[in-house]
N, C-alpha and C positions, 0 to 999 in steps of 0.2 A: 504494499499500499504506499502510495506517495501523495503528496499534496501539490496541486497545480493551481497557480493563480492566473485567472484570465482578466486582462486589463483592457478596458475600452475607453480610451481618452478622447473626448470631444474638444472643441475649441475652448469651452469654458466649463467642462465637466470631467469627471473621472468615475466611471462605473467599474465595479470589480466583483468577481465571484471566486471563492476558494473552493476547490473540488478535491475529493478523494478520488484518485484515479488508479486503475481504470474503471472503478465502480460507477463513476460519473455522479457521485453523491455530492450535493451542495452542502458544504460545511458552514459557510458564512457568506454574506454578500453585503455590498455597500455602494453608496453613491455620494459623490462630492459635487455639488452644484455651485454655480455662480462664482467660479474661480476667477480671481482678478477684481472682484467687487468687495466692498466692505462687509457685506452680510452673506458670506458664503455659508452654505448649508451642508453639513456632513451627516449621513445616515448610515447606521450599521445595524444589520439584522443577524442575530446569532442565538441559537438555542431557544427559539420561541420569543426572544426579547427584541425590542427595537429601541434604539437610542438615536435622537436627533439633536444636533448642536449647531449653533450659529457661531462661526469663527471668522477671523480675518485670514483668508488664504490668497496671497497675492499671485501665486503662479503654480504650475504643475509640479515643480520640484518640491515645494512645500506641501502640496496635496499628497504626494507619495510619502513624505515623512509622516504626515498625520495618519495615512492609511496603515503604514507599518507600525506606528505607535498604537493604533487601535487593535491591531492583531495581538500585540503583547498585553495591552490594557485589559482586553476581554478574555485573556488566556486562551485565545483561539489557537495560537502556537506558543510553545514554551521557548523554542529556539528557531531562528529564521532558517536554519539549515534543514528544517522539516519541509520547507518549500523547495522542491526539486526542479520545478519548471515554471516559467512565466511566459505567457503568451500575450502579445500586444497586437491589438487591431491596428492596422495601418490603412489609411484611406487611399493613398496613391502609391502604386508600385511601378507605374510607367511601363515601358517595354522591357525594363530590366528584370522585374520580378513577376513571374507568371505562376508561382506556387509559393506556399509558406516556406520560410527560409530561416535557418539558424542565425542568431545574431552574432555579430563580431564588430569590432570598432569600424572596420571597412564598410560593413553592411549598414550600420547606423549612420555613417557619414553619407552613404549613397541615398538613404531615405531622406536625410536632411537636404541633400542636393535636389531632391524631387519636390521640395516645398512649393515652388511656383505652381505646381499642378494641384496642390491642396493647401493654399496658404493659411486657411483657418485651422487645419488639422495636423499636418505633418510636423510642424514645430512642436506641438503638444506631445505627439507620440515620441519624438526624439528626447524631449526633456524627461519624460517618464522612463524611457529605456536607460538613460544615463543615471538617473537617480536610483533606480532599482539595482543597477549593476554595481553601484558603490557599496550597497548594503548586502546584496546577495550575489557575489561574483561567481559562485560555484553553481548557481541554478542555471538550467538550460533555458536560454532566452530564444524565443521564436517570434518572428514577425508574420502575422497573418493578414494578407493583403485583400482589401475590399475589391480591388481590380482583378484579382486572380481568377475568380469564377467566370469573368467575362473574356478570358483569354481564348475561349472556344468560338467567339464570334467570327463569322466568315469575313474576309477582307471587304466584300461588297458592303457589309454593315458597318465596319469600324473605320473605313477610310472616309476622309472628307474630299469633296470634289474640288480640290485646289491643286496647283502644279505639284508634280511628283517630288520635286526637290524638298518640299516642306515636310513630307513624310520621311524621305530618305535621309535628310540631313538633321532634321529637328524633331522627328517622331511625332508630328502633329497628326493626331487621330483620336477616335473615340476610345476612352478607357472604361467609362462607367464607374459605379460605386455601389456600396451596400451589398457587394457580392456574397458575403458570408451570410447575410440575412436572406437574400433571394435563394441561395442554395438550400438553406435549412428549411424554409417554408415550402419550397417545391418538393423536397423529399417527404415532408410530412403530408403534403397534399396527395402525393401518390399513394400513401398508406390509406388515406381517407377514401380515395377512389378505388382502392383494392385492385390496383393495377401495378405491374412492374414499372419502375421509374423510366426505364428505357422506352416504354410504349406510351408515355404521356406527353401532352401538349398543355402547358400551364402558363398563365400570365400572372406574374407576381407583382403586387403593388405595395411597396414599402413607403408608407405615407406617414412621415413624422415632420419635424420642423424642416429637415432636409428630406427630400422625397425622390424616389425613382421607380420606374416600372420596367419590368424585364420580360422578354419572351423566352421561355424555357422549353426546348424541344428535346425530349428524351433525357432529361436531367442536365442538359447543357445550355448555357446562355447563347442565344443566337442574335439577340439585339437588346439594347437597353437605352433608356431615355437620357441619362446623364452622359456628358461628352468628354472632351479633353480635360475638363475639370468638373467638380460637382456643381458648377453654376448652370450647366445646360439642362435641358429637359423640361419638365412641368414646372409650373409656378409653385413657389415654396413659401416658407414663413417670411424670410427676408430676401430671398433670391428670386430674380426675375424669371429664370428658365430661358427657353429659346426666344431669341428676337433677331431681327435683321441687323447684321453687323454694321450697316451704314449708320445706325444710330450713334455709334461711337464718335466718328468725326463731326457729325452734325451737332451733338451735344457739346463737344469741346469747343466748337466754333461759336455757340450761342450762350453757353452758361459759363461765366467767368470763374465760378468756383471749381470747375472741372478743368484743371490745368494740364493734367497728364492722362494718358490712357489708364494708368493705375487708379487714378481718381474715379474714372468711369467704372472700372471693374469693382472698386470698393463700394460704390453706390449701388451697383447691380447685385452685389453680394450681401450687403448689410442694410440697405434702406428700401429695398423693392419688395416684390411679392405681396403677400397679404398685408404687411405693414405699410408698404408704399401706397397701395390702392385704398385700403380702409382708413388710413391715417389714425387708426385706433391701436392696433397691436399686431404682432406676428403670431399670436397664440390663437388657434382655431376656436377655443372656448370663448374668447372675447369677441371674435367675429360672430359666433353663434348668438351671443347675447345682443350684440349690436343689430344683427339681422332681425331678431325677435322684436327689438325695440323700434324697428322700421328705419334704421339708419341707412340711407341710400348707398353710401360708400361701402358699408359692410355688406350690403346685399350684392353690390357689384363685385366686390372682392371674392365673395363666396361663389358667385356664378362663374366668374373667370376661372377660379381654382378648379371647380368641377368640370368645366368645359375642357380644360387642358388634360385632365385625367381621362375623360371620355375619349378624346381624340387619340391618345396613345393606346388605350385599350383597343379601339377600333383598328388602329394601324397594326397592332400586333396580332389581332385576329386574322388580318390579311397575311402577315408574315408567316404565321403558323399554319395558314389555311384551315382555320378553325381551332378550337381549344376545348379541352376537357374541363378545365376549371380556371376561375379567376380567384386569386387569393389577396386578401387585405391583411396587412400586418403593420407593426410599429405604432407609435403613440396615437396618431390620428386614425390610421387605418383600423386599429383594433377597437377604438373607443368612440369615434364619431359616427354613430349610426345614421344621423341626418345627412352626412356627407356621402356615405355608401348609398343611401336611398336616392339622393339627387343624381349621383353618377349612374347607377344601374337602371333607374327608371327611364333614362335616355338611351338605353341599349336594348330595349325589348325587341327590336327588329331582328336581333341576332338569336332570338329564342331564349334570352336570359330573363328569368322570372324570379324576383326577390320574394322570399317569405317575410312579409313586413312585420309579422308578430315576432318571429325569431330574431330578426334584425333589431327591432326595438328593445328586445329583452337582453341584448348583448350576449347572445349565445355564441360560444366558441364552437368551431366546426362548421357544418353546413348551414347556410342561411338562405339557400335557394329553395324553391318548391320542388316536389318530386318530378314535376313536368318540365322543369327547366332544362333546355338543351345543353347549356353550359352550367356546371355546378359553380356555386360561389361559397368560399370558405373564409372564415375569420380564424387566423392561426397566429397566436402570439409568437413572436420571433425569439430566438435564443442564440444570439451571436456568441455569447460567452461560452456556451457548451461547445459550439463549433471550434472556437479558439482552443479550448482545453483538449479537444480531440486531436487537433493538429499538433499541439505540443507533445502529447502522448506518442503520436506516430513518429515524431522526430527525435525523441529522447535516445 
């Protein structure tokens, strides 16, 4: 029996789970939120107990220190040497990393060099890797890449229609994201369908503050909505998703606050999406409340959001030439029944029939009617378990 720590660092968060492996038993789990703000929140769940504290956590290095301190404080581990493996979720692996990889100083530097492809995430991953390595140098470190699952996309799907030199020299192409989540829920959907994974066609919708949709054919990603960076694809909490690239020079010419192309990218990453249209919040729950109150900007933000999801599902029904199932997962996908209803009620032409009672009651598993030509599932994602499995495989 060994202990494996699965680490999922976001731009301002650090989610973790400690497992007994290979039994896949969760020993403890925790979440550190609002890193970099004065009122950071740290939560630990262990042995049926839950503790929540508000602390000042300025960066991910300090978040790792607090996480490790909590492991000792709760007596979850007596010695850090009990932890024999640490798996890190990494958003961007580029062309360099197409499968989970053992960490080394060289690999960590390469991940840091890929930060332009995931500027909100890769720096956080690297900070955590280095912080853990100082305290647990003998633990097997593994990078588990969000982009790896999408390495099976055919060239016709991942290439952009720009001159070849930009791919050949600069690797400009679609990489996708959330691959660990898409892989997990597609495997779980195949079980619910009672079909071999290799015989399934599944559209997976990972809808959180960041969101992406993937066409999965026979257990392999064949297309996905996010692109060169996690900015592409559907409309998100603060991200615009797809738009005409000509917007860049136009905005720079007309808005004096946008002095560089990076200023435009930052605006599209941090000030757009639900937040930019609603002018209320990036949180779907706030959009829901604004919509109920009749706020026209909240109504428009919600309609645009659902419209983009519908379009990608329709696109991937064509890519797959039909589908066995559509899966909703992640924070919004699992919990916002009103979003699922709005999206699916616009897809009835495809023979998709939502069971509105199951949907409203937040049922996990199937939420479509028995007559629905395409099954619809709500499946909670488990990226941490997938990370732990990859660590176990590489030890």
